[in-house]
N, C-alpha and C positions, 0 to 999 in steps of 0.2 A: 504494500500500500504506500503510495507516494503522497506526501502531505503538501498542501498548497501553502504559500507564504502566509496567508491569513490564518490557517490552522496552526502553523508553527508559532506565530506571534501569540495566538491565544494560549497555546500550551506553555509558552515561556512565562506568561503572566501567572499561570497556575503554579509554577515551580518556586516562586518566591517563598511561600509558606511551608514548603516541604523540607523535611529533615532527611539526611542521607539514610537510605535503607540498607545499602550494601557498603561496607568499609573494606577496602582491599588492604591486606597486610604486606609483609615483606616478600611473600611468594608471588604477589601480583594476581593476575587473572588466571584461574585454573578451571578445569572442567567442572569441579564441584561448585565453584563460584558461579559459573555460567548456568548451571542447573538451578541453583538457588535464585539467581536473578530471573530465570524463566518463570519460576513459581511466583516471585514478587510481581512480575509483569502481568501474570494471569490475574492476580488479585487487584492490583492497583492501576495498571496500564501505564502510568507515568511514575518513573522511579528515579530518584537522585542517588548518585554513586560518588563516594569519595575515593579517588585513586591513590595508590601508594606513591611514595616519592620517586624520584628519578627525573631524567631530563624529558623534554617535550616529545622526543621520538619514542621513548619507552612508554609514556602515558598514551600516546596515539596507538601504539601496538596493543596495549591493554584494551583500549576502546574498540579497536577493530576486531579483536578476539571476542569480546563480549557481544558485539553486534552480529558477528558471524555465527556465534553459538546460540543466539536467541532469536534472531530475525527481527530485532528491534531497529528503530531509527533514532539517530542522535538528534536531539532537539537543541541542546545548548551545551557549550563547554566553557567554563571559566576557571582557569588555573587547574587545580586538582579535583574539581567537581564537574561531573558530566550528568546530563539528564537524558534518559532514554524513554522512548514511547513504543508500545506495541499494542495494537487494538485487540481486544478480546472479542472475537466474533460471536461467541456463544452468549456472553453476558456483558455487553458494553457498559462501562462505568461513566465515561466522559462523553458528553454531547459536543461534537466538533462543529464549528460553523462551516458553512458551505463555501 
């Protein structure tokens, strides 16, 4: 599912009040973390993640791994925090603008 710029802007406004649900540690993104993130996306659709330290390339590799493992879309990245979205087709939680 590809999001329109209006939908991305709307989702970014919702992220301000969110607390990080997934906190990556020293091992970074692993298969277990991707599985847990998939469960969180099923329940919430919009999830904030705090990435582990490292340089920009390492953080981008973690984001790419999580996106590939869950099928989510990146909504916003600021420093060590990234927000991912994946629509739950069975039970949608968020109403997106058209």
